[in-house]
PDB file of N, CA, C and O in Angstrom:
ATOM      1  N   MET A   1       0.818  -1.185   0.000  1.00  0.00           N
ATOM      2  CA  MET A   1       0.000   0.000   0.000  1.00  0.00           C
ATOM      3  C   MET A   1       0.866   1.254   0.000  1.00  0.00           C
ATOM      4  O   MET A   1       0.365   2.369   0.150  1.00  0.00           O
ATOM      5  N   ALA A   2       2.147   1.060  -0.167  1.00  0.00           N
ATOM      6  CA  ALA A   2       3.055   2.205  -0.190  1.00  0.00           C
ATOM      7  C   ALA A   2       2.673   3.183  -1.286  1.00  0.00           C
ATOM      8  O   ALA A   2       2.942   4.378  -1.169  1.00  0.00           O
ATOM      9  N   ASP A   3       2.047   2.693  -2.352  1.00  0.00           N
ATOM     10  CA  ASP A   3       1.627   3.590  -3.425  1.00  0.00           C
ATOM     11  C   ASP A   3       0.405   4.407  -3.025  1.00  0.00           C
ATOM     12  O   ASP A   3       0.190   5.489  -3.571  1.00  0.00           O
ATOM     13  N   PHE A   4      -0.393   3.921  -2.094  1.00  0.00           N
ATOM     14  CA  PHE A   4      -1.599   4.621  -1.679  1.00  0.00           C
ATOM     15  C   PHE A   4      -1.311   5.683  -0.623  1.00  0.00           C
ATOM     16  O   PHE A   4      -1.722   6.834  -0.771  1.00  0.00           O
ATOM     17  N   TRP A   5      -0.609   5.304   0.435  1.00  0.00           N
ATOM     18  CA  TRP A   5      -0.346   6.211   1.553  1.00  0.00           C
ATOM     19  C   TRP A   5       0.770   7.184   1.206  1.00  0.00           C
ATOM     20  O   TRP A   5       1.705   6.840   0.483  1.00  0.00           O
ATOM     21  N   ASP A   6       0.663   8.409   1.731  1.00  0.00           N
ATOM     22  CA  ASP A   6       1.738   9.399   1.566  1.00  0.00           C
ATOM     23  C   ASP A   6       2.940   9.016   2.408  1.00  0.00           C
ATOM     24  O   ASP A   6       4.084   9.236   2.010  1.00  0.00           O
ATOM     25  N   ASN A   7       2.675   8.434   3.590  1.00  0.00           N
ATOM     26  CA  ASN A   7       3.740   8.032   4.501  1.00  0.00           C
ATOM     27  C   ASN A   7       3.224   6.854   5.327  1.00  0.00           C
ATOM     28  O   ASN A   7       2.040   6.807   5.662  1.00  0.00           O
ATOM     29  N   GLU A   8       4.090   5.912   5.655  1.00  0.00           N
ATOM     30  CA  GLU A   8       3.685   4.804   6.512  1.00  0.00           C
ATOM     31  C   GLU A   8       4.855   4.337   7.362  1.00  0.00           C
ATOM     32  O   GLU A   8       6.007   4.319   6.929  1.00  0.00           O
ATOM     33  N   GLU A   9       4.511   3.956   8.601  1.00  0.00           N
ATOM     34  CA  GLU A   9       5.505   3.464   9.561  1.00  0.00           C
ATOM     35  C   GLU A   9       4.962   2.183  10.188  1.00  0.00           C
ATOM     36  O   GLU A   9       3.901   2.198  10.811  1.00  0.00           O
ATOM     37  N   LEU A  10       5.674   1.095  10.030  1.00  0.00           N
ATOM     38  CA  LEU A  10       5.258  -0.175  10.612  1.00  0.00           C
ATOM     39  C   LEU A  10       5.472  -0.131  12.121  1.00  0.00           C
ATOM     40  O   LEU A  10       6.592   0.064  12.591  1.00  0.00           O
ATOM     41  N   LEU A  11       4.389  -0.315  12.877  1.00  0.00           N
ATOM     42  CA  LEU A  11       4.459  -0.307  14.333  1.00  0.00           C
ATOM     43  C   LEU A  11       4.629  -1.714  14.892  1.00  0.00           C
ATOM     44  O   LEU A  11       5.245  -1.903  15.941  1.00  0.00           O
ATOM     45  N   GLY A  12       4.082  -2.697  14.186  1.00  0.00           N
ATOM     46  CA  GLY A  12       4.193  -4.076  14.639  1.00  0.00           C
ATOM     47  C   GLY A  12       3.445  -4.995  13.695  1.00  0.00           C
ATOM     48  O   GLY A  12       2.670  -4.552  12.848  1.00  0.00           O
ATOM     49  N   LYS A  13       3.694  -6.286  13.860  1.00  0.00           N
ATOM     50  CA  LYS A  13       2.992  -7.284  13.055  1.00  0.00           C
ATOM     51  C   LYS A  13       3.002  -8.604  13.791  1.00  0.00           C
ATOM     52  O   LYS A  13       3.848  -8.842  14.654  1.00  0.00           O
ATOM     53  N   PHE A  14       2.052  -9.464  13.444  1.00  0.00           N
ATOM     54  CA  PHE A  14       2.029 -10.809  14.003  1.00  0.00           C
ATOM     55  C   PHE A  14       1.465 -11.768  12.971  1.00  0.00           C
ATOM     56  O   PHE A  14       0.749 -11.372  12.051  1.00  0.00           O
ATOM     57  N   VAL A  15       1.809 -13.051  13.144  1.00  0.00           N
ATOM     58  CA  VAL A  15       1.428 -14.091  12.199  1.00  0.00           C
ATOM     59  C   VAL A  15      -0.018 -14.490  12.462  1.00  0.00           C
ATOM     60  O   VAL A  15      -0.384 -14.811  13.593  1.00  0.00           O
ATOM     61  N   LYS A  16      -0.835 -14.470  11.420  1.00  0.00           N
ATOM     62  CA  LYS A  16      -2.227 -14.920  11.510  1.00  0.00           C
ATOM     63  C   LYS A  16      -2.316 -16.413  11.212  1.00  0.00           C
ATOM     64  O   LYS A  16      -2.994 -17.153  11.925  1.00  0.00           O
ATOM     65  N   ASN A  17      -1.636 -16.852  10.164  1.00  0.00           N
ATOM     66  CA  ASN A  17      -1.540 -18.270   9.801  1.00  0.00           C
ATOM     67  C   ASN A  17      -0.333 -18.432   8.874  1.00  0.00           C
ATOM     68  O   ASN A  17       0.469 -17.507   8.750  1.00  0.00           O
ATOM     69  N   SER A  18      -0.193 -19.568   8.233  1.00  0.00           N
ATOM     70  CA  SER A  18       1.005 -19.831   7.434  1.00  0.00           C
ATOM     71  C   SER A  18       1.128 -18.942   6.197  1.00  0.00           C
ATOM     72  O   SER A  18       2.210 -18.837   5.620  1.00  0.00           O
ATOM     73  N   ARG A  19       0.032 -18.301   5.782  1.00  0.00           N
ATOM     74  CA  ARG A  19       0.073 -17.471   4.571  1.00  0.00           C
ATOM     75  C   ARG A  19      -0.294 -16.017   4.806  1.00  0.00           C
ATOM     76  O   ARG A  19      -0.285 -15.222   3.866  1.00  0.00           O
ATOM     77  N   GLU A  20      -0.620 -15.647   6.059  1.00  0.00           N
ATOM     78  CA  GLU A  20      -1.081 -14.283   6.321  1.00  0.00           C
ATOM     79  C   GLU A  20      -0.448 -13.705   7.588  1.00  0.00           C
ATOM     80  O   GLU A  20      -0.132 -14.425   8.535  1.00  0.00           O
ATOM     81  N   GLU A  21      -0.276 -12.382   7.572  1.00  0.00           N
ATOM     82  CA  GLU A  21       0.189 -11.626   8.731  1.00  0.00           C
ATOM     83  C   GLU A  21      -0.744 -10.437   8.935  1.00  0.00           C
ATOM     84  O   GLU A  21      -1.379  -9.968   7.990  1.00  0.00           O
ATOM     85  N   ILE A  22      -0.821  -9.955  10.165  1.00  0.00           N
ATOM     86  CA  ILE A  22      -1.539  -8.720  10.469  1.00  0.00           C
ATOM     87  C   ILE A  22      -0.480  -7.639  10.681  1.00  0.00           C
ATOM     88  O   ILE A  22       0.397  -7.789  11.532  1.00  0.00           O
ATOM     89  N   HIS A  23      -0.558  -6.555   9.912  1.00  0.00           N
ATOM     90  CA  HIS A  23       0.373  -5.438  10.049  1.00  0.00           C
ATOM     91  C   HIS A  23      -0.368  -4.255  10.656  1.00  0.00           C
ATOM     92  O   HIS A  23      -1.497  -3.950  10.270  1.00  0.00           O
ATOM     93  N   ILE A  24       0.278  -3.596  11.608  1.00  0.00           N
ATOM     94  CA  ILE A  24      -0.264  -2.405  12.246  1.00  0.00           C
ATOM     95  C   ILE A  24       0.696  -1.263  11.908  1.00  0.00           C
ATOM     96  O   ILE A  24       1.876  -1.295  12.257  1.00  0.00           O
ATOM     97  N   LYS A  25       0.153  -0.248  11.215  1.00  0.00           N
ATOM     98  CA  LYS A  25       0.988   0.850  10.734  1.00  0.00           C
ATOM     99  C   LYS A  25       0.377   2.193  11.091  1.00  0.00           C
ATOM    100  O   LYS A  25      -0.842   2.336  11.189  1.00  0.00           O
ATOM    101  N   ARG A  26       1.239   3.163  11.280  1.00  0.00           N
ATOM    102  CA  ARG A  26       0.810   4.561  11.369  1.00  0.00           C
ATOM    103  C   ARG A  26       1.004   5.119   9.968  1.00  0.00           C
ATOM    104  O   ARG A  26       2.103   5.066   9.418  1.00  0.00           O
ATOM    105  N   VAL A  27      -0.066   5.653   9.395  1.00  0.00           N
ATOM    106  CA  VAL A  27      -0.036   6.091   8.004  1.00  0.00           C
ATOM    107  C   VAL A  27      -0.633   7.488   7.889  1.00  0.00           C
ATOM    108  O   VAL A  27      -1.303   7.971   8.801  1.00  0.00           O
ATOM    109  N   SER A  28      -0.376   8.127   6.748  1.00  0.00           N
ATOM    110  CA  SER A  28      -0.984   9.433   6.494  1.00  0.00           C
ATOM    111  C   SER A  28      -1.372   9.543   5.026  1.00  0.00           C
ATOM    112  O   SER A  28      -0.761   8.942   4.142  1.00  0.00           O
ATOM    113  N   LYS A  29      -2.418  10.339   4.807  1.00  0.00           N
ATOM    114  CA  LYS A  29      -2.906  10.599   3.459  1.00  0.00           C
ATOM    115  C   LYS A  29      -3.508  11.994   3.450  1.00  0.00           C
ATOM    116  O   LYS A  29      -4.402  12.294   4.242  1.00  0.00           O
ATOM    117  N   ASN A  30      -3.025  12.840   2.565  1.00  0.00           N
ATOM    118  CA  ASN A  30      -3.549  14.202   2.417  1.00  0.00           C
ATOM    119  C   ASN A  30      -3.587  14.971   3.734  1.00  0.00           C
ATOM    120  O   ASN A  30      -4.553  15.681   4.013  1.00  0.00           O
ATOM    121  N   GLY A  31      -2.539  14.830   4.544  1.00  0.00           N
ATOM    122  CA  GLY A  31      -2.433  15.558   5.796  1.00  0.00           C
ATOM    123  C   GLY A  31      -3.189  14.963   6.972  1.00  0.00           C
ATOM    124  O   GLY A  31      -3.121  15.510   8.073  1.00  0.00           O
ATOM    125  N   ARG A  32      -3.903  13.868   6.781  1.00  0.00           N
ATOM    126  CA  ARG A  32      -4.618  13.198   7.872  1.00  0.00           C
ATOM    127  C   ARG A  32      -3.855  11.947   8.268  1.00  0.00           C
ATOM    128  O   ARG A  32      -3.272  11.269   7.421  1.00  0.00           O
ATOM    129  N   GLU A  33      -3.862  11.642   9.573  1.00  0.00           N
ATOM    130  CA  GLU A  33      -3.133  10.476  10.074  1.00  0.00           C
ATOM    131  C   GLU A  33      -4.101   9.406  10.558  1.00  0.00           C
ATOM    132  O   GLU A  33      -5.182   9.697  11.070  1.00  0.00           O
ATOM    133  N   TYR A  34      -3.671   8.144  10.376  1.00  0.00           N
ATOM    134  CA  TYR A  34      -4.493   6.991  10.708  1.00  0.00           C
ATOM    135  C   TYR A  34      -3.623   5.901  11.316  1.00  0.00           C
ATOM    136  O   TYR A  34      -2.399   5.919  11.188  1.00  0.00           O
ATOM    137  N   VAL A  35      -4.275   4.952  11.981  1.00  0.00           N
ATOM    138  CA  VAL A  35      -3.658   3.677  12.320  1.00  0.00           C
ATOM    139  C   VAL A  35      -4.313   2.661  11.400  1.00  0.00           C
ATOM    140  O   VAL A  35      -5.531   2.487  11.430  1.00  0.00           O
ATOM    141  N   ASP A  36      -3.519   1.995  10.591  1.00  0.00           N
ATOM    142  CA  ASP A  36      -4.015   1.012   9.632  1.00  0.00           C
ATOM    143  C   ASP A  36      -3.727  -0.385  10.169  1.00  0.00           C
ATOM    144  O   ASP A  36      -2.577  -0.722  10.448  1.00  0.00           O
ATOM    145  N   ILE A  37      -4.768  -1.192  10.314  1.00  0.00           N
ATOM    146  CA  ILE A  37      -4.644  -2.578  10.778  1.00  0.00           C
ATOM    147  C   ILE A  37      -5.134  -3.442   9.625  1.00  0.00           C
ATOM    148  O   ILE A  37      -6.317  -3.418   9.284  1.00  0.00           O
ATOM    149  N   ARG A  38      -4.227  -4.202   9.027  1.00  0.00           N
ATOM    150  CA  ARG A  38      -4.557  -4.872   7.776  1.00  0.00           C
ATOM    151  C   ARG A  38      -3.939  -6.250   7.680  1.00  0.00           C
ATOM    152  O   ARG A  38      -2.839  -6.491   8.176  1.00  0.00           O
ATOM    153  N   THR A  39      -4.670  -7.161   7.027  1.00  0.00           N
ATOM    154  CA  THR A  39      -4.153  -8.491   6.709  1.00  0.00           C
ATOM    155  C   THR A  39      -3.279  -8.395   5.469  1.00  0.00           C
ATOM    156  O   THR A  39      -3.669  -7.810   4.459  1.00  0.00           O
ATOM    157  N   PHE A  40      -2.098  -8.977   5.563  1.00  0.00           N
ATOM    158  CA  PHE A  40      -1.190  -9.082   4.417  1.00  0.00           C
ATOM    159  C   PHE A  40      -1.082 -10.555   4.045  1.00  0.00           C
ATOM    160  O   PHE A  40      -1.029 -11.413   4.926  1.00  0.00           O
ATOM    161  N   TRP A  41      -1.049 -10.854   2.766  1.00  0.00           N
ATOM    162  CA  TRP A  41      -0.963 -12.237   2.279  1.00  0.00           C
ATOM    163  C   TRP A  41       0.386 -12.463   1.605  1.00  0.00           C
ATOM    164  O   TRP A  41       0.980 -11.546   1.038  1.00  0.00           O
ATOM    165  N   TYR A  42       0.856 -13.710   1.682  1.00  0.00           N
ATOM    166  CA  TYR A  42       2.166 -14.052   1.121  1.00  0.00           C
ATOM    167  C   TYR A  42       2.038 -14.332  -0.372  1.00  0.00           C
ATOM    168  O   TYR A  42       1.268 -15.197  -0.789  1.00  0.00           O
ATOM    169  N   ASP A  43       2.799 -13.591  -1.166  1.00  0.00           N
ATOM    170  CA  ASP A  43       2.852 -13.765  -2.613  1.00  0.00           C
ATOM    171  C   ASP A  43       4.116 -14.554  -2.947  1.00  0.00           C
ATOM    172  O   ASP A  43       5.222 -14.016  -2.903  1.00  0.00           O
ATOM    173  N   SER A  44       3.944 -15.828  -3.279  1.00  0.00           N
ATOM    174  CA  SER A  44       5.102 -16.691  -3.532  1.00  0.00           C
ATOM    175  C   SER A  44       5.857 -16.288  -4.796  1.00  0.00           C
ATOM    176  O   SER A  44       7.043 -16.591  -4.923  1.00  0.00           O
ATOM    177  N   LYS A  45       5.195 -15.615  -5.725  1.00  0.00           N
ATOM    178  CA  LYS A  45       5.869 -15.181  -6.958  1.00  0.00           C
ATOM    179  C   LYS A  45       6.919 -14.104  -6.678  1.00  0.00           C
ATOM    180  O   LYS A  45       8.003 -14.109  -7.261  1.00  0.00           O
ATOM    181  N   SER A  46       6.580 -13.185  -5.779  1.00  0.00           N
ATOM    182  CA  SER A  46       7.519 -12.105  -5.448  1.00  0.00           C
ATOM    183  C   SER A  46       8.252 -12.366  -4.139  1.00  0.00           C
ATOM    184  O   SER A  46       9.152 -11.610  -3.774  1.00  0.00           O
ATOM    185  N   ASP A  47       7.875 -13.436  -3.421  1.00  0.00           N
ATOM    186  CA  ASP A  47       8.484 -13.798  -2.142  1.00  0.00           C
ATOM    187  C   ASP A  47       8.370 -12.664  -1.116  1.00  0.00           C
ATOM    188  O   ASP A  47       9.329 -12.357  -0.409  1.00  0.00           O
ATOM    189  N   GLU A  48       7.168 -12.041  -1.044  1.00  0.00           N
ATOM    190  CA  GLU A  48       6.934 -10.978  -0.073  1.00  0.00           C
ATOM    191  C   GLU A  48       5.446 -10.937   0.303  1.00  0.00           C
ATOM    192  O   GLU A  48       4.597 -11.515  -0.376  1.00  0.00           O
ATOM    193  N   PHE A  49       5.165 -10.241   1.394  1.00  0.00           N
ATOM    194  CA  PHE A  49       3.786 -10.076   1.820  1.00  0.00           C
ATOM    195  C   PHE A  49       3.198  -8.839   1.151  1.00  0.00           C
ATOM    196  O   PHE A  49       3.857  -7.807   1.019  1.00  0.00           O
ATOM    197  N   ARG A  50       1.931  -8.970   0.730  1.00  0.00           N
ATOM    198  CA  ARG A  50       1.229  -7.882   0.056  1.00  0.00           C
ATOM    199  C   ARG A  50      -0.060  -7.565   0.819  1.00  0.00           C
ATOM    200  O   ARG A  50      -0.665  -8.462   1.407  1.00  0.00           O
ATOM    201  N   PRO A  51      -0.486  -6.295   0.815  1.00  0.00           N
ATOM    202  CA  PRO A  51      -1.700  -5.925   1.545  1.00  0.00           C
ATOM    203  C   PRO A  51      -2.957  -6.476   0.879  1.00  0.00           C
ATOM    204  O   PRO A  51      -3.050  -6.555  -0.346  1.00  0.00           O
ATOM    205  N   SER A  52      -3.911  -6.852   1.709  1.00  0.00           N
ATOM    206  CA  SER A  52      -5.210  -7.290   1.198  1.00  0.00           C
ATOM    207  C   SER A  52      -6.220  -6.161   1.420  1.00  0.00           C
ATOM    208  O   SER A  52      -5.877  -5.108   1.958  1.00  0.00           O
ATOM    209  N   GLN A  53      -7.439  -6.388   1.010  1.00  0.00           N
ATOM    210  CA  GLN A  53      -8.508  -5.428   1.263  1.00  0.00           C
ATOM    211  C   GLN A  53      -9.099  -5.616   2.656  1.00  0.00           C
ATOM    212  O   GLN A  53      -9.938  -4.826   3.088  1.00  0.00           O
ATOM    213  N   LYS A  54      -8.666  -6.660   3.357  1.00  0.00           N
ATOM    214  CA  LYS A  54      -9.175  -6.948   4.696  1.00  0.00           C
ATOM    215  C   LYS A  54      -8.435  -6.083   5.711  1.00  0.00           C
ATOM    216  O   LYS A  54      -7.288  -6.368   6.055  1.00  0.00           O
ATOM    217  N   GLY A  55      -9.076  -5.049   6.180  1.00  0.00           N
ATOM    218  CA  GLY A  55      -8.455  -4.187   7.167  1.00  0.00           C
ATOM    219  C   GLY A  55      -9.235  -2.911   7.349  1.00  0.00           C
ATOM    220  O   GLY A  55     -10.280  -2.703   6.732  1.00  0.00           O
ATOM    221  N   LEU A  56      -8.708  -2.058   8.209  1.00  0.00           N
ATOM    222  CA  LEU A  56      -9.345  -0.771   8.423  1.00  0.00           C
ATOM    223  C   LEU A  56      -8.306   0.271   8.785  1.00  0.00           C
ATOM    224  O   LEU A  56      -7.255  -0.026   9.354  1.00  0.00           O
ATOM    225  N   ALA A  57      -8.641   1.503   8.433  1.00  0.00           N
ATOM    226  CA  ALA A  57      -7.802   2.647   8.774  1.00  0.00           C
ATOM    227  C   ALA A  57      -8.595   3.503   9.756  1.00  0.00           C
ATOM    228  O   ALA A  57      -9.648   4.043   9.416  1.00  0.00           O
ATOM    229  N   ILE A  58      -8.082   3.619  10.969  1.00  0.00           N
ATOM    230  CA  ILE A  58      -8.772   4.350  12.029  1.00  0.00           C
ATOM    231  C   ILE A  58      -8.137   5.735  12.139  1.00  0.00           C
ATOM    232  O   ILE A  58      -6.926   5.836  12.330  1.00  0.00           O
ATOM    233  N   PRO A  59      -8.932   6.807  12.022  1.00  0.00           N
ATOM    234  CA  PRO A  59      -8.370   8.148  12.195  1.00  0.00           C
ATOM    235  C   PRO A  59      -7.679   8.256  13.555  1.00  0.00           C
ATOM    236  O   PRO A  59      -8.189   7.768  14.564  1.00  0.00           O
ATOM    237  N   LEU A  60      -6.525   8.897  13.567  1.00  0.00           N
ATOM    238  CA  LEU A  60      -5.707   8.968  14.773  1.00  0.00           C
ATOM    239  C   LEU A  60      -6.470   9.550  15.961  1.00  0.00           C
ATOM    240  O   LEU A  60      -6.200   9.171  17.101  1.00  0.00           O
ATOM    241  N   GLU A  61      -7.407  10.453  15.725  1.00  0.00           N
ATOM    242  CA  GLU A  61      -8.138  11.057  16.844  1.00  0.00           C
ATOM    243  C   GLU A  61      -9.067  10.067  17.555  1.00  0.00           C
ATOM    244  O   GLU A  61      -9.543  10.362  18.651  1.00  0.00           O
ATOM    245  N   PHE A  62      -9.334   8.901  16.958  1.00  0.00           N
ATOM    246  CA  PHE A  62     -10.183   7.893  17.584  1.00  0.00           C
ATOM    247  C   PHE A  62      -9.398   6.757  18.243  1.00  0.00           C
ATOM    248  O   PHE A  62      -9.997   5.842  18.808  1.00  0.00           O
ATOM    249  N   VAL A  63      -8.086   6.806  18.177  1.00  0.00           N
ATOM    250  CA  VAL A  63      -7.268   5.728  18.741  1.00  0.00           C
ATOM    251  C   VAL A  63      -7.444   5.631  20.257  1.00  0.00           C
ATOM    252  O   VAL A  63      -7.432   4.529  20.805  1.00  0.00           O
ATOM    253  N   GLY A  64      -7.605   6.742  20.930  1.00  0.00           N
ATOM    254  CA  GLY A  64      -7.837   6.731  22.380  1.00  0.00           C
ATOM    255  C   GLY A  64      -9.103   5.967  22.727  1.00  0.00           C
ATOM    256  O   GLY A  64      -9.121   5.188  23.680  1.00  0.00           O
ATOM    257  N   GLU A  65     -10.166   6.187  21.953  1.00  0.00           N
ATOM    258  CA  GLU A  65     -11.418   5.461  22.177  1.00  0.00           C
ATOM    259  C   GLU A  65     -11.234   3.964  21.916  1.00  0.00           C
ATOM    260  O   GLU A  65     -11.766   3.132  22.651  1.00  0.00           O
ATOM    261  N   LEU A  66     -10.487   3.628  20.875  1.00  0.00           N
ATOM    262  CA  LEU A  66     -10.212   2.230  20.573  1.00  0.00           C
ATOM    263  C   LEU A  66      -9.450   1.569  21.722  1.00  0.00           C
ATOM    264  O   LEU A  66      -9.764   0.446  22.117  1.00  0.00           O
ATOM    265  N   LYS A  67      -8.446   2.270  22.256  1.00  0.00           N
ATOM    266  CA  LYS A  67      -7.670   1.726  23.372  1.00  0.00           C
ATOM    267  C   LYS A  67      -8.551   1.484  24.592  1.00  0.00           C
ATOM    268  O   LYS A  67      -8.380   0.482  25.287  1.00  0.00           O
ATOM    269  N   THR A  68      -9.491   2.388  24.863  1.00  0.00           N
ATOM    270  CA  THR A  68     -10.402   2.220  25.979  1.00  0.00           C
ATOM    271  C   THR A  68     -11.259   0.981  25.798  1.00  0.00           C
ATOM    272  O   THR A  68     -11.467   0.220  26.743  1.00  0.00           O
ATOM    273  N   ILE A  69     -11.759   0.776  24.579  1.00  0.00           N
ATOM    274  CA  ILE A  69     -12.575  -0.404  24.300  1.00  0.00           C
ATOM    275  C   ILE A  69     -11.750  -1.670  24.462  1.00  0.00           C
ATOM    276  O   ILE A  69     -12.208  -2.631  25.081  1.00  0.00           O
ATOM    277  N   LEU A  70     -10.547  -1.686  23.919  1.00  0.00           N
ATOM    278  CA  LEU A  70      -9.699  -2.864  24.022  1.00  0.00           C
ATOM    279  C   LEU A  70      -9.307  -3.156  25.460  1.00  0.00           C
ATOM    280  O   LEU A  70      -9.211  -4.317  25.855  1.00  0.00           O
ATOM    281  N   ASP A  71      -9.080  -2.109  26.245  1.00  0.00           N
ATOM    282  CA  ASP A  71      -8.725  -2.309  27.657  1.00  0.00           C
ATOM    283  C   ASP A  71      -9.873  -2.915  28.452  1.00  0.00           C
ATOM    284  O   ASP A  71      -9.646  -3.518  29.501  1.00  0.00           O
ATOM    285  N   SER A  72     -11.107  -2.765  27.967  1.00  0.00           N
ATOM    286  CA  SER A  72     -12.270  -3.299  28.699  1.00  0.00           C
ATOM    287  C   SER A  72     -12.449  -4.799  28.458  1.00  0.00           C
ATOM    288  O   SER A  72     -13.266  -5.437  29.122  1.00  0.00           O
ATOM    289  N   ILE A  73     -11.701  -5.362  27.522  1.00  0.00           N
ATOM    290  CA  ILE A  73     -11.803  -6.797  27.228  1.00  0.00           C
ATOM    291  C   ILE A  73     -11.055  -7.576  28.305  1.00  0.00           C
ATOM    292  O   ILE A  73      -9.896  -7.288  28.604  1.00  0.00           O
ATOM    293  N   GLU A  74     -11.729  -8.557  28.877  1.00  0.00           N
ATOM    294  CA  GLU A  74     -11.086  -9.368  29.921  1.00  0.00           C
ATOM    295  C   GLU A  74     -10.916 -10.783  29.453  1.00  0.00           C
ATOM    296  O   GLU A  74     -10.394 -11.619  30.191  1.00  0.00           O
TER     297      GLU A  74
END
């Protein structure tokens, strides 16, 4: 998605299964900042992970609310 975002910084990732990873990135587009949480799939032809359409970009101003919701999970 490097072609889509103006800027992106990988914050972390974890393995979903043998062919997929979840990437968490801080990204920006047209002066707005987001946290992008997206599934990446392994492309054996290029030997790299590529972004899928499965994911969401959360505006940075809502990350505090997201953290509160996640903290409530027991």
